[in-house]
C-alpha positions in Angstrom: -21.1 5.5 37.4 -17.9 3.5 37.1 -16.3 2.5 33.8 -15.9 -0.9 35.3 -19.7 -1.5 35.0 -19.5 -0.7 31.3 -16.6 -3.1 30.9 -18.6 -5.8 32.7 -21.5 -5.4 30.3 -19.2 -5.4 27.2 -17.4 -8.5 28.4 -20.7 -10.4 28.8 -21.8 -9.3 25.3 -24.6 -7.1 26.6 -25.6 -3.8 24.8 -24.8 -0.5 26.6 -27.4 2.2 26.5 -26.6 5.3 28.7 -27.9 8.8 28.5 -27.0 11.7 30.7 -24.4 10.0 32.9 -21.0 10.8 34.2 -18.6 7.9 33.7 -15.6 7.8 36.0 -12.4 5.9 35.3 -10.6 4.8 32.2 -12.4 2.6 29.7 -9.6 0.2 28.7 -10.9 -1.9 25.8 -7.8 -4.0 25.7 -9.1 -5.7 28.7 -11.9 -7.4 26.7 -11.4 -11.1 26.2 -9.7 -12.3 22.9 -12.3 -13.9 20.6 -12.6 -15.3 17.1 -14.1 -12.9 14.7 -16.0 -13.8 11.5 -15.4 -11.9 8.3 -18.2 -9.4 7.8 -20.5 -10.0 4.8 -20.6 -7.9 1.7 -16.9 -7.2 1.4 -15.0 -7.3 -1.9 -12.0 -9.6 -2.2 -9.7 -6.5 -1.8 -11.5 -5.4 1.3 -11.4 -8.9 2.8 -7.6 -9.0 2.2 -7.2 -5.6 3.9 -9.2 -6.7 6.9 -7.4 -10.0 7.2 -4.1 -8.2 7.3 -5.5 -5.9 10.0 -6.6 -8.9 12.0 -3.2 -10.5 12.1 -3.2 -10.3 16.0 -5.8 -10.6 18.7 -9.4 -9.8 18.1 -11.7 -8.3 20.7 -15.4 -7.9 20.1 -18.1 -5.5 21.3 -21.2 -7.5 20.4 -24.2 -5.2 21.0 -25.0 -1.6 20.3 -22.9 0.9 22.3 -24.7 4.1 23.2 -23.4 6.8 25.6 -25.3 10.0 24.7 -25.2 13.5 26.3 -22.8 12.2 28.9 -19.4 13.0 30.3 -16.5 10.5 30.1 -14.0 11.6 32.7 -11.4 9.0 31.9 -9.7 8.0 28.8 -11.0 5.5 26.2 -8.3 3.3 24.8 -7.5 0.4 22.5 -3.7 0.2 22.4 -3.1 -3.0 20.4 -0.5 -2.6 17.7 -1.5 -5.9 15.9 -4.9 -6.9 17.0 -8.3 -5.2 16.3 -11.3 -4.1 18.2 -14.5 -4.9 16.4 -17.9 -3.2 17.1 -20.6 -5.4 15.7 -23.4 -2.9 16.3 -23.8 0.8 16.0 -21.8 3.3 18.1 -23.7 6.4 19.3 -21.9 9.0 21.4 -23.9 12.1 20.3 -23.5 15.1 22.6 -21.0 13.4 24.9 -17.9 15.1 26.2 -14.6 13.2 26.4 -12.4 14.9 29.0 -9.3 12.7 28.3 -7.9 11.1 25.2 -9.7 8.7 23.0 -7.7 6.1 21.0 -9.8 3.7 19.0 -7.1 2.9 16.5 -7.3 -0.4 14.6 -11.1 -0.5 15.3 -13.6 -2.1 12.9 -17.0 -0.5 13.0 -19.6 -2.7 11.3 -22.5 -0.5 12.2 -23.1 3.2 11.9 -21.0 5.6 14.0 -22.5 8.9 15.2 -20.3 11.4 16.9 -22.6 14.4 16.3 -22.1 17.3 18.7 -19.6 15.3 20.8 -16.7 17.1 22.3 -13.2 15.6 22.4 -11.2 17.9 24.7 -7.9 16.1 24.0 -6.6 13.8 21.3 -8.9 11.5 19.3 -7.2 8.7 17.3 -8.9 6.4 14.7 -5.8 5.2 13.0 -6.3 2.3 10.6 -10.0 2.5 11.3 -12.5 0.5 9.2 -16.0 2.1 8.9 -18.4 -0.2 7.2 -21.4 2.2 7.3 -21.9 5.9 7.8 -19.8 8.2 10.0 -21.6 11.2 11.2 -19.8 14.0 13.0 -22.1 17.0 12.5 -21.0 19.9 14.7 -18.5 17.7 16.5 -15.6 19.5 18.2 -12.3 17.7 17.9 -9.5 18.7 20.3 -5.7 18.8 20.3 -5.0 16.2 17.7 -7.3 14.2 15.4 -6.0 11.2 13.4 -7.8 9.1 10.9 -4.5 8.0 9.2 -5.0 5.1 6.7 -8.7 4.6 7.6 -11.2 3.3 5.2 -14.8 4.7 5.0 -17.2 2.4 3.1 -20.2 4.5 4.0 -20.9 8.2 3.6 -19.1 10.7 5.9 -20.9 13.7 7.1 -18.8 16.2 9.1 -20.9 19.3 8.3 -19.9 22.2 10.6 -17.4 20.1 12.5 -14.7 22.0 14.3 -11.1 20.6 14.4 -9.3 22.8 17.0 -6.0 21.1 16.7 -4.0 19.2 14.0 -6.3 17.1 11.8 -4.7 14.2 9.9 -6.6 12.3 7.2 -3.5 10.9 5.5 -3.8 8.0 3.0 -7.5 7.7 3.8 -10.0 6.1 1.4 -13.5 7.5 1.1 -15.7 5.2 -0.9 -18.9 7.1 -0.6 -19.9 10.8 -0.6 -18.1 13.1 1.9 -19.6 16.3 3.3 -17.4 18.7 5.2 -19.3 21.8 4.4 -18.8 24.7 6.9 -16.2 22.6 8.7 -13.4 24.6 10.4 -9.8 23.5 10.6 -8.0 25.5 13.2 -4.5 24.1 12.8 -2.5 22.2 10.3 -4.6 19.9 8.1 -3.5 17.0 5.9 -5.4 15.0 3.3 -2.3 13.9 1.5 -2.4 10.6 -0.3 -6.1 10.2 0.3 -8.7 9.0 -2.2 -12.2 10.5 -2.6 -14.2 8.1 -4.8 -17.6 9.9 -4.8 -19.0 13.5 -4.5 -17.0 15.6 -2.0 -17.9 19.0 -0.6 -15.7 21.4 1.3 -18.0 24.3 0.5 -17.6 27.2 3.0 -15.0 25.3 5.0 -12.3 27.4 6.7 -8.7 26.2 6.7 -7.0 28.5 9.2 -3.4 27.2 8.7 -1.3 25.2 6.2 -3.4 22.6 4.4 -2.0 19.7 2.3 -3.8 17.8 -0.4 -0.6 16.4 -2.0 -1.0 13.2 -4.1 -4.8 13.2 -3.3 -7.1 11.7 -5.9 -10.6 13.1 -6.4 -12.5 10.6 -8.5 -15.9 12.2 -8.2 -17.2 15.7 -8.2 -15.6 18.0 -5.6 -16.7 21.5 -4.5 -14.6 24.1 -2.8 -17.2 26.9 -3.3 -16.6 29.7 -0.9 -14.0 27.8 1.1 -11.3 29.9 2.8 -7.6 29.0 2.9 -6.0 31.4 5.3 -2.6 29.6 5.2 -0.8 27.9 2.4 -2.7 25.3 0.4 -0.7 22.6 -1.3 -2.3 20.5 -4.1 0.9 19.3 -5.6 0.6 16.0 -7.5 -3.1 15.9 -6.7 -5.5 14.6 -9.4 -9.0 15.8 -10.2 -10.6 13.3 -12.5 -13.8 15.4 -12.9 -14.2 19.1 -13.3 -13.7 21.1 -10.1 -14.4 24.6 -8.8 -11.2 25.0 -6.8 -10.8 28.6 -8.0 -14.1 29.5 -6.4 -12.4 29.2 -3.0 -10.6 32.2 -1.4 -6.9 31.8 -1.1 -4.9 34.3 1.0 -1.8 32.8 -0.6 -1.5 31.5 -4.1 -2.2 27.7 -4.0 0.5 25.3 -5.0 -0.5 23.3 -8.1 2.8 21.7 -9.0 2.1 18.7 -11.3 -1.6 18.8 -10.4 -3.8 17.0 -12.9 -7.2 18.5 -13.5 -10.0 17.4 -15.8 -10.4 20.9 -17.0 -7.6 23.2 -16.3 -8.6 26.7 -15.0 -8.6 28.8 -18.1 -7.6 32.4 -17.9 -10.6 34.4 -16.6 -12.9 35.5 -19.3 -12.6 39.0 -20.8 -15.5 40.3 -18.7 -14.3 38.6 -15.5 -10.7 39.7 -15.2 -9.8 43.3 -14.0 -7.7 43.8 -17.1 -10.5 42.6 -19.3 -13.0 44.9 -17.7 -10.7 47.8 -18.1 -10.2 47.0 -21.8 -14.0 46.7 -22.4 -14.6 50.0 -20.5 -12.0 51.7 -22.6 -13.5 50.3 -25.8 -16.9 51.7 -25.0 -15.5 55.1 -24.0 -13.7 55.3 -27.4 -16.8 54.1 -29.2 -18.8 56.8 -27.4 -16.2 59.5 -28.3 -16.3 58.4 -32.0 -20.1 58.5 -32.0 -20.1 62.0 -30.5 -17.5 63.2 -33.0 -19.6 61.7 -35.8 -22.8 63.3 -34.6 -21.0 66.7 -34.5 -19.7 66.2 -38.0 -23.0 65.5 -39.6 -24.7 68.6 -38.0 
């Protein structure tokens, strides 16, 4: 089907519900009419101010739910405004859909849940300055050449379990207000979380970071787990702050991590006597000496 049919439905404020289709042509969301948007309910004063600044230009609305599941988008999906916003009032569901060309939904406001599970982005996918009011789910999603969530705000939980980031992944200066799950996620190229803020429980358990990874100036306000995560390149946690105890040293580092001026709730203490190789050697030597003394004493009293 033609992307023009989708644009017609969106322009008229109709919901879009497609499954198993091939969409030909670019979906240029800048062509939607400019409208007046109302401030979403339930936002704090700080959140309202942030959204007001983002809405300094034109506002375009997608009124109903947008569902394009298990489909193929042959053209690009774009919102190129540098001042205005694109607001999705309903949920967005693109589970299992392949995007052959680039996706740029920067400066988008998602008032409903967003589900990208098992979707495939073959080229770039940009969500710069995104506002996610509810959950973002990207389980087993495959992101392509370049993924950007720069300065996005997630007010709902984020679940990217087993997601694959083939190219560069940028989560710079991002705010996560609810729990984040990136367990078993794989980051194939450079990865950046610098300047981000994790306010609730965060899990990178069993994640694989294949190249250089940056957590500089990142703040972890809640519990965070790196259990069995693998850092195959350099890992930079300089100036990061862990406000609760962490298990960072339970990850595997091919290179010693950078912890310059890193603040931690409980600094990693030297490994216990029974855990470090030197300690184990000392204990073994002690028992060997003790055994020798016991043998000598037994021979003496005969």
